[in-house]
TISE-868299 format. One line per field, with one value per residue: residue in one letter; residue number from 1; x, y, z of N, C-alpha, C, O in turn. Coordinates in nm, 4 decimals. Each point is the difference from the previous one (the first is absolute). Layout:
// residues N
res	(a,...) .
n	(NUM,...) .
n.x	(X,...) .
n.y	(Y,...) .
n.z	(Z,...) .
ca.x	(X,...) .
ca.y	(Y,...) .
ca.z	(Z,...) .
c.x	(X,...) .
c.y	(Y,...) .
c.z	(Z,...) .
o.x	(X,...) .
o.y	(Y,...) .
o.z	(Z,...) .
//
This chain:
// residues 141
res	(m,q,v,a,q,d,h,y,q,e,l,g,v,l,p,n,a,s,e,a,e,i,r,e,a,y,l,k,l,a,f,q,y,h,p,d,r,n,p,a,n,p,e,t,n,e,i,m,k,n,i,n,e,a,y,a,i,l,s,n,p,q,k,r,q,e,y,d,i,h,w,g,y,r,i,v,t,p,r,f,k,m,g,t,k,v,r,i,n,s,h,s,n,t,p,f,v,d,h,k,g,v,v,d,k,e,p,v,k,d,a,f,r,f,w,y,i,v,n,l,q,f,g,g,i,s,t,t,g,r,f,a,e,e,e,l,d,e,t,s,d) .
n	(1,2,3,4,5,6,7,8,9,10,11,12,13,14,15,16,17,18,19,20,21,22,23,24,25,26,27,28,29,30,31,32,33,34,35,36,37,38,39,40,41,42,43,44,45,46,47,48,49,50,51,52,53,54,55,56,57,58,59,60,61,62,63,64,65,66,67,68,69,70,71,72,73,74,75,76,77,78,79,80,81,82,83,84,85,86,87,88,89,90,91,92,93,94,95,96,97,98,99,100,101,102,103,104,105,106,107,108,109,110,111,112,113,114,115,116,117,118,119,120,121,122,123,124,125,126,127,128,129,130,131,132,133,134,135,136,137,138,139,140,141) .
n.x	(-6.6461,0.0999,0.0126,0.0598,0.0671,0.0047,0.0668,-0.0200,-0.2019,-0.0487,0.1131,-0.1652,-0.0646,0.2091,-0.1334,0.0580,-0.1817,0.1528,0.1482,0.1875,-0.0093,0.0300,0.2061,0.1263,-0.0428,0.0959,0.2178,0.0447,-0.0321,0.1654,0.1778,0.0007,0.0286,0.2138,-0.0867,0.1875,0.0318,-0.1110,0.0968,0.0885,0.1908,-0.2219,-0.0053,0.0604,-0.1809,-0.1750,0.0059,-0.0352,-0.2173,-0.1075,0.0181,-0.1219,-0.2149,-0.0504,-0.0033,-0.1912,-0.1524,-0.0503,-0.0774,-0.2091,0.2181,0.0189,0.0283,0.2104,0.1459,-0.0079,0.1074,0.2239,0.0647,-0.0017,0.1733,0.1189,0.0335,-0.0479,-0.2197,-0.0580,-0.0187,0.1184,0.0410,0.0085,0.1735,-0.0471,0.1130,-0.2102,0.0645,0.0796,-0.1827,0.1602,-0.2166,-0.0420,-0.0602,0.2067,-0.0917,0.1157,0.1171,-0.1673,-0.0879,-0.1379,-0.0839,0.2116,-0.1693,0.0350,-0.1377,-0.0359,-0.1802,-0.0594,-0.0984,0.0111,-0.1444,-0.0089,-0.0718,0.1967,0.1308,0.1105,0.0443,0.1246,0.0663,0.0537,0.0750,0.0341,0.0226,0.1053,0.1054,-0.0517,-0.1672,0.0227,-0.1545,-0.0949,-0.1160,-0.1064,-0.0388,-0.0783,-0.1783,-0.1581,0.0666,-0.1375,0.2217,-0.1380,0.1419,0.0717,-0.0013) .
n.y	(-9.8874,0.1261,0.0124,-0.1734,0.2016,-0.0498,-0.1040,-0.2176,-0.0962,-0.0666,-0.1843,-0.1470,-0.1236,-0.0543,-0.1713,0.0044,0.1290,0.1100,-0.0698,-0.0827,-0.2125,-0.1527,-0.0488,-0.1342,-0.2212,-0.1130,-0.0518,-0.1816,-0.2079,-0.0831,-0.0718,-0.2065,-0.1708,0.0593,-0.0784,-0.0555,-0.2151,-0.1041,0.2000,0.0125,-0.0995,0.0300,0.0011,0.2129,0.1190,0.0205,0.1599,0.2132,0.0507,0.0455,0.2101,0.1604,0.0111,0.1011,0.2237,0.0929,-0.0138,0.1411,0.1710,-0.0723,-0.0035,0.0991,0.2219,0.0741,-0.0312,0.1358,0.1959,0.0104,-0.0027,0.1892,0.1373,-0.0881,0.1878,-0.0021,0.0290,0.2131,0.1496,-0.1473,-0.0244,-0.2131,0.1049,-0.1699,-0.0548,-0.0499,0.2077,-0.1620,0.1067,-0.0986,-0.0244,0.2155,0.0119,0.0483,-0.1987,0.1582,-0.1898,-0.0735,0.0112,0.0837,-0.2052,0.0041,0.0536,-0.2193,0.1430,-0.1525,0.0507,-0.1330,0.2010,-0.0138,-0.0929,0.1464,-0.1221,-0.0323,-0.1775,0.1968,-0.1851,0.0849,-0.0639,0.0008,0.0896,-0.1335,0.2215,-0.1654,0.1990,0.0810,0.1104,-0.2156,0.1594,-0.1893,0.1495,-0.0937,0.0987,0.0646,-0.0376,-0.0881,-0.2030,0.0147,0.0340,0.1270,-0.1394,0.2006,-0.0090) .
n.z	(5.5987,0.1535,-0.2248,0.1301,0.0717,-0.2162,0.1875,-0.0452,0.0278,0.2102,0.0642,-0.0450,0.1777,-0.0619,-0.0580,-0.2151,0.0250,-0.1214,0.1550,-0.0920,-0.0688,0.1616,0.0729,-0.1270,0.0113,0.1695,-0.0019,-0.1223,0.0846,0.1270,-0.1134,-0.0870,0.1438,-0.0089,0.1936,0.1063,-0.0516,0.1663,0.0159,-0.2046,0.0612,-0.0104,-0.2234,-0.0345,0.0642,-0.1385,-0.1574,0.0619,0.0156,-0.1930,-0.0770,0.0984,-0.0667,-0.1941,-0.0031,0.0709,-0.1610,-0.1660,0.1204,0.0317,0.0530,0.1995,0.0240,-0.0325,0.1682,0.1792,-0.0180,0.0270,0.2139,0.1248,-0.0414,0.1683,0.1186,0.2171,-0.0127,-0.0306,0.1636,-0.1212,0.2176,0.0708,-0.0929,-0.1388,0.1875,0.0618,-0.0579,0.1367,0.0809,0.1225,-0.0568,0.0402,-0.2157,-0.0697,-0.0470,-0.1118,0.0009,-0.1295,0.2062,-0.1567,0.0320,-0.0753,-0.1385,-0.0345,-0.1088,0.1636,0.1233,-0.1704,-0.0173,0.2247,-0.1440,0.1732,0.1697,0.1018,-0.0413,-0.0236,-0.1222,0.1692,-0.2054,0.2202,-0.1923,0.1785,-0.0220,0.1075,-0.0022,-0.2022,0.1014,-0.0601,-0.0311,0.0658,-0.1197,0.1739,-0.1992,0.2015,-0.1302,0.1316,-0.0685,-0.1784,-0.0008,-0.1256,-0.1036,0.0694,0.2245) .
ca.x	(0.1301,0.1094,0.1074,0.1303,0.0895,0.1307,0.0993,0.0998,-0.0603,-0.0062,0.1303,0.0451,0.1180,-0.0272,0.0144,0.1388,0.0773,0.0920,-0.0359,0.0362,-0.1012,-0.1235,0.0208,0.0044,-0.1368,-0.0759,0.0414,-0.0486,-0.1444,-0.0263,0.0282,-0.1022,-0.1361,-0.0079,-0.1085,0.0519,0.0298,-0.1268,-0.1039,-0.1311,-0.0529,-0.0237,0.0277,0.1405,0.0099,-0.0278,0.1094,0.1185,-0.0243,0.0235,0.1432,0.0668,-0.0311,0.0738,0.1418,0.0192,0.0019,0.1023,0.1356,0.0314,0.0167,-0.0923,-0.1356,-0.0035,-0.0070,-0.1371,-0.0837,0.0269,-0.0580,-0.1454,-0.0381,0.0511,0.1161,0.1170,-0.0196,0.0393,0.1313,0.1040,0.0737,0.1389,0.0280,0.1297,0.1107,-0.0198,0.0765,-0.0934,0.0490,-0.0946,-0.0416,-0.0253,-0.1209,0.0430,0.0300,0.1181,0.1244,0.0546,-0.0520,0.0908,0.0962,-0.0392,0.0142,-0.0571,-0.1049,0.0653,-0.0938,-0.1299,-0.0759,-0.1034,-0.1150,-0.0952,-0.1312,0.0021,0.1131,0.1096,0.1185,0.1211,0.1262,0.0978,0.1396,0.0592,0.1458,0.0476,0.1170,0.0632,-0.0869,-0.1136,-0.1099,-0.1284,-0.1120,-0.1327,-0.0589,-0.1268,0.0159,0.0000,0.1263,0.1046,-0.0029,0.0945,0.1170,0.0688,0.1421) .
ca.y	(-0.0264,0.0385,-0.0979,0.0572,0.0237,-0.0642,0.1020,0.0081,0.0822,0.1371,0.0641,-0.0196,-0.0868,-0.1435,-0.0663,-0.0348,0.1253,0.0154,0.1064,0.1275,0.0288,0.0371,0.1344,0.0948,0.0155,0.0736,0.1411,0.0609,0.0192,0.0938,0.1327,0.0307,0.0086,0.0648,0.0998,0.1367,0.0287,-0.0077,0.0483,0.0077,-0.1345,-0.0671,-0.1437,-0.0295,-0.0484,-0.1449,-0.0644,0.0041,-0.0955,-0.1341,-0.0130,-0.0143,-0.1324,-0.0976,0.0096,-0.0461,-0.1467,-0.0573,0.0377,-0.0758,-0.1379,-0.0963,0.0291,-0.0348,-0.1447,-0.0391,0.0480,-0.0843,-0.1330,0.0159,0.0232,-0.1095,0.0371,-0.0808,-0.1324,0.0023,0.0567,-0.0050,0.1248,-0.0191,-0.1070,-0.0631,0.0903,0.1289,0.0206,0.0309,0.0120,-0.0562,0.1152,-0.0198,-0.0806,-0.1396,-0.0553,-0.0835,0.0714,0.0594,0.1350,0.0981,-0.0601,0.0116,-0.1214,-0.0024,-0.0998,-0.1113,-0.0711,0.0662,-0.0180,-0.1018,0.0610,-0.0816,0.0648,0.1347,0.0853,-0.0574,-0.0401,0.0146,-0.0574,0.1078,-0.0357,0.1049,0.0002,0.0891,-0.0481,-0.1114,-0.1179,0.0012,-0.0853,0.0328,0.0006,0.0176,0.1190,0.0490,0.1254,0.1160,0.0042,0.0445,0.1301,0.0056,0.0859,0.0278,-0.0412) .
ca.z	(0.0597,-0.0886,-0.0111,0.0328,-0.1130,0.0052,0.0334,-0.1067,-0.1055,0.0515,-0.0191,-0.1373,-0.0037,-0.0060,0.1300,0.0315,0.0040,0.1130,0.0940,-0.0632,-0.1026,0.0698,0.0552,-0.1111,-0.0504,0.1016,0.0001,-0.1242,0.0122,0.1089,-0.0544,-0.1010,0.0528,0.1310,0.0000,-0.0076,-0.1408,-0.0732,0.0927,-0.0646,-0.0241,0.1290,-0.0111,0.0307,0.1380,-0.0011,-0.0730,0.0861,0.1084,-0.0564,-0.0277,0.1298,0.0537,-0.0803,0.0332,0.1383,0.0004,-0.0886,0.0421,0.1207,-0.0470,0.0609,-0.0489,-0.1431,-0.0104,0.0339,-0.1104,-0.1161,0.0227,-0.0080,-0.1389,-0.0820,-0.0798,0.0315,-0.0569,-0.1396,-0.0291,0.1030,0.0095,-0.0403,-0.0962,0.0161,-0.0257,0.0665,0.1236,0.1086,0.1365,0.0963,0.0793,0.1430,0.0204,0.0000,0.1320,-0.0194,0.0328,-0.1217,-0.0182,-0.0605,-0.0925,-0.1401,-0.0788,-0.1340,-0.0163,-0.0685,-0.0875,-0.0141,0.1244,0.0118,0.0648,0.0734,0.0015,0.0536,-0.0363,-0.0770,0.0760,-0.0804,0.0442,-0.0125,0.0236,0.0835,0.0121,0.1044,0.0717,-0.0707,0.0086,-0.0901,0.0449,-0.0602,0.0920,-0.0584,0.0594,-0.0531,-0.0728,0.0883,0.0727,-0.0916,-0.0659,-0.1109,0.0213,-0.1266,0.0021) .
c.x	(0.1108,0.1101,0.1327,0.0862,0.1319,0.1062,0.1090,-0.0536,-0.0089,0.1306,0.0548,0.1276,-0.0447,0.0186,0.1426,0.0904,0.0883,-0.0499,0.0290,-0.1027,-0.1316,0.0119,-0.0015,-0.1405,-0.0850,0.0343,-0.0517,-0.1502,-0.0350,0.0240,-0.1114,-0.1360,-0.0114,-0.1068,0.0480,0.0335,-0.1269,-0.1149,-0.1400,-0.0638,-0.0177,0.0287,0.1436,0.0189,-0.0201,0.1108,0.1243,-0.0146,0.0276,0.1477,0.0769,-0.0244,0.0789,0.1479,0.0286,0.0078,0.1166,0.1426,0.0433,0.0106,-0.0990,-0.1429,-0.0134,-0.0114,-0.1418,-0.0965,0.0163,-0.0609,-0.1512,-0.0473,0.0541,0.1216,0.1210,-0.0129,0.0613,0.1458,0.0981,0.0820,0.1427,0.0108,0.1383,0.1097,-0.0136,0.0830,-0.0966,0.0739,-0.1080,-0.0380,-0.0356,-0.1269,0.0331,0.0361,0.1178,0.1238,0.0608,-0.0494,0.1126,0.1103,-0.0558,0.0251,-0.0647,-0.1061,0.0537,-0.0898,-0.1261,-0.0826,-0.1030,-0.1151,-0.0793,-0.1322,0.0054,0.1099,0.0961,0.1162,0.1193,0.1159,0.1055,0.1383,0.0657,0.1516,0.0372,0.1160,0.0673,-0.0819,-0.1170,-0.1055,-0.1262,-0.1071,-0.1293,-0.0682,-0.1321,0.0225,0.0078,0.1268,0.1135,-0.0248,0.1014,0.1131,0.0737,0.1445,0.0182) .
c.y	(0.0298,-0.1063,0.0694,0.0108,-0.0722,0.1085,0.0119,0.0850,0.1456,0.0744,-0.0171,-0.0809,-0.1461,-0.0632,-0.0396,0.1240,0.0045,0.1112,0.1371,0.0393,0.0440,0.1413,0.1056,0.0263,0.0811,0.1487,0.0737,0.0297,0.1004,0.1441,0.0434,0.0284,0.0683,0.1105,0.1451,0.0410,0.0050,0.0514,0.0043,-0.1374,-0.0735,-0.1503,-0.0349,-0.0456,-0.1509,-0.0764,-0.0069,-0.0985,-0.1427,-0.0241,-0.0215,-0.1375,-0.1085,0.0014,-0.0502,-0.1520,-0.0543,0.0376,-0.0721,-0.1478,-0.1006,0.0223,-0.0391,-0.1507,-0.0491,0.0395,-0.0907,-0.1390,0.0069,0.0145,-0.1065,0.0330,-0.0872,-0.1408,-0.0054,0.0398,-0.0161,0.1289,-0.0113,-0.1155,-0.0579,0.0998,0.1364,0.0068,0.0481,0.0140,-0.0584,0.1141,-0.0377,-0.0786,-0.1490,-0.0441,-0.0969,0.0780,0.0719,0.1419,0.0934,-0.0607,0.0080,-0.1308,0.0153,-0.1098,-0.1076,-0.0698,0.0831,-0.0275,-0.1120,0.0634,-0.1031,0.0775,0.1470,0.0909,-0.0740,-0.0285,0.0014,-0.0747,0.1058,-0.0531,0.1169,-0.0170,0.0963,-0.0644,-0.1188,-0.1278,0.0186,-0.0960,0.0398,-0.0059,0.0218,0.1150,0.0334,0.1375,0.1214,0.0124,0.0605,0.1406,-0.0051,0.0964,0.0160,-0.0476,-0.1467) .
c.z	(-0.1020,0.0024,0.0276,-0.1257,0.0225,0.0209,-0.1057,-0.1160,0.0424,-0.0281,-0.1413,-0.0120,-0.0085,0.1374,0.0361,0.0037,0.1241,0.0924,-0.0610,-0.1066,0.0632,0.0555,-0.1103,-0.0552,0.0980,-0.0035,-0.1239,0.0101,0.1096,-0.0465,-0.0947,0.0631,0.1359,-0.0044,-0.0061,-0.1431,-0.0840,0.0874,-0.0613,-0.0193,0.1328,-0.0033,0.0388,0.1437,0.0061,-0.0714,0.0880,0.1161,-0.0478,-0.0270,0.1300,0.0609,-0.0743,0.0370,0.1410,0.0071,-0.0811,0.0402,0.1275,-0.0382,0.0598,-0.0473,-0.1470,-0.0179,0.0300,-0.1117,-0.1222,0.0148,-0.0157,-0.1444,-0.0940,-0.0825,0.0282,-0.0545,-0.1402,-0.0203,0.1165,-0.0050,-0.0528,-0.0996,0.0295,-0.0387,0.0657,0.1283,0.1075,0.1328,0.0908,0.0950,0.1434,0.0286,0.0071,0.1416,-0.0114,0.0433,-0.1206,-0.0262,-0.0436,-0.0863,-0.1417,-0.0718,-0.1356,-0.0048,-0.0932,-0.1013,-0.0144,0.1254,-0.0095,0.0769,0.0777,0.0015,0.0375,-0.0534,-0.0922,0.0938,-0.0937,0.0647,-0.0289,0.0350,0.0724,0.0077,0.1120,0.0723,-0.0654,0.0026,-0.0949,0.0542,-0.0747,0.1071,-0.0747,0.0740,-0.0663,-0.0623,0.0925,0.0836,-0.0828,-0.0507,-0.1124,0.0334,-0.1316,-0.0005,0.0224) .
o.x	(-0.0040,0.0381,0.0250,0.0025,0.0502,0.0108,0.0535,0.0735,0.0193,-0.0010,0.0999,0.0820,-0.1160,0.0711,0.0299,0.1221,-0.0370,-0.0892,-0.0771,-0.0367,-0.0669,-0.0930,-0.0606,-0.0361,-0.0789,-0.0897,-0.0418,-0.0451,-0.0925,-0.0750,-0.0446,-0.0689,-0.1079,-0.0020,-0.0708,-0.0018,0.0011,-0.0931,-0.0988,-0.1171,0.0988,0.0141,0.0289,0.0934,0.0748,0.0418,0.0665,0.0978,0.0618,0.0509,0.0889,0.0914,0.0552,0.0609,0.1024,0.0762,0.0710,0.0947,0.1175,-0.1001,-0.0487,-0.0710,-0.1038,-0.0738,-0.0532,-0.0891,-0.0985,-0.0551,-0.0603,-0.1009,-0.0346,0.0342,0.0725,0.1000,0.0520,0.0674,-0.0168,0.0129,0.0535,-0.0779,0.0771,-0.0093,0.0943,0.0027,-0.0757,0.1140,-0.1190,0.0872,0.0058,-0.0232,-0.0847,0.0574,-0.0072,-0.0064,0.1044,0.0218,0.1095,0.0849,-0.1213,0.0890,-0.0423,0.0218,0.0383,0.0495,-0.0221,0.0133,-0.0455,0.0222,-0.0278,-0.0181,-0.0916,-0.0177,-0.0131,0.0257,-0.0101,0.0151,0.0173,0.0198,0.0104,0.0497,-0.0352,-0.0028,0.0520,0.0461,-0.0573,0.0309,-0.0048,0.0121,-0.0016,-0.0091,-0.0163,0.0929,0.0787,0.0197,0.1108,-0.1146,0.1057,-0.0219,-0.0043,0.0593,0.1132) .
o.y	(-0.0484,-0.0483,0.1096,-0.0906,-0.0049,0.0926,0.1089,0.0790,0.0901,0.1160,0.0623,0.0252,-0.0324,0.0559,-0.0181,-0.0117,-0.0499,0.0769,0.0940,0.1171,0.0898,0.0798,0.1059,0.1145,0.0853,0.0842,0.1154,0.1089,0.0797,0.0909,0.1146,0.0927,-0.0011,0.0811,0.0852,0.1187,0.0509,-0.0757,-0.0043,-0.0080,-0.0441,-0.0613,-0.1153,-0.0750,-0.0702,-0.1063,-0.1035,-0.0638,-0.0788,-0.1091,-0.0849,-0.0606,-0.0909,-0.1058,-0.0644,-0.0542,-0.0892,-0.0668,0.0054,-0.0587,-0.0877,-0.0959,-0.0501,-0.0462,-0.0839,-0.0768,-0.0410,-0.0543,-0.0857,-0.0590,-0.0012,-0.0760,-0.0345,-0.0702,-0.1037,-0.0558,0.0634,0.0624,0.0964,-0.0952,0.0571,0.0658,0.0791,-0.0950,0.0948,-0.0440,0.0233,0.0575,-0.1170,-0.0378,-0.0818,0.0761,-0.1131,0.1217,0.0640,0.0525,-0.0022,0.0735,0.0012,-0.0770,0.1091,-0.1109,0.0280,-0.0525,0.0955,-0.1070,-0.0375,0.0695,-0.1094,0.0903,0.0751,0.1218,-0.1197,0.0748,-0.0390,0.0003,0.0422,-0.0629,0.1097,-0.1118,0.1178,-0.1193,-0.0870,-0.1040,0.1085,-0.1134,0.1067,-0.0726,0.0526,-0.0004,-0.0168,0.0720,0.0911,0.1016,0.0175,0.0403,-0.0616,0.1040,-0.0885,-0.0151,-0.0483) .
o.z	(-0.1131,0.1067,-0.0503,-0.0833,0.1123,-0.0804,-0.0210,-0.0591,-0.0816,-0.0412,-0.0358,-0.0882,0.0257,0.0836,0.1180,-0.0104,0.1062,-0.0358,0.0191,-0.0099,-0.0511,-0.0123,0.0162,-0.0274,-0.0406,-0.0004,0.0089,-0.0355,-0.0161,0.0356,0.0034,-0.0427,0.0592,-0.0926,-0.0536,-0.0327,-0.1120,0.0277,0.0733,-0.0371,0.0588,0.1058,0.0320,0.0285,0.0680,0.0458,0.0061,0.0392,0.0717,0.0256,0.0056,0.0559,0.0620,0.0163,0.0231,0.0801,0.0464,-0.0416,0.0363,-0.0410,-0.0713,-0.0305,-0.0432,-0.0870,-0.0727,-0.0360,-0.0615,-0.0958,-0.0647,-0.0385,-0.1181,-0.0907,-0.0934,-0.0156,-0.0411,-0.0866,0.1042,-0.1053,-0.0548,0.0048,0.0771,-0.1037,-0.0027,0.0783,-0.0207,0.0151,-0.0217,0.0651,0.0378,0.1149,0.0358,0.0778,0.0479,0.0169,0.0131,-0.1092,0.0563,-0.0504,-0.0208,0.0361,-0.0382,0.0489,-0.1136,-0.0998,0.0744,0.0592,-0.1080,0.0991,-0.0492,-0.0817,-0.0333,-0.0021,-0.0255,0.0944,-0.1164,0.1222,-0.1143,0.1039,-0.0548,0.0135,-0.0061,0.0301,0.0698,-0.0470,-0.0097,0.0363,-0.0613,0.0986,-0.1113,0.1227,-0.1208,0.0367,-0.0255,0.0665,0.0507,-0.0199,0.0135,0.0621,-0.0855,-0.1068,0.0040) .
//
């Protein structure tokens, strides 16, 4: 029985890598190992298949979350730290979807995920809310 390869190792990135870092690593490896660039090496087909599978999972936020939980990565590394600017995404079941805020405290972990207290500012009103990690996306502004 063959042991499944860690997708982060396949792409050569760390488990806390950003989406941009994952995409960059994938493009670099795809260029390097594409079978059209290596017609004399039959192993490149298998390598390319593994790279594509890793990217398909790690580039999809929901699949990546399930993968991380299964492999235990989310247990160790929270995605956001205190002071990180975040946006409430469409996975959230609150009226604050698409509002921006700042993570107010270090995250708290339960058995399944990290929870964040986010300070939200909109329309001259300031409020705080508690959000699960999958409800948040990092924003630069």
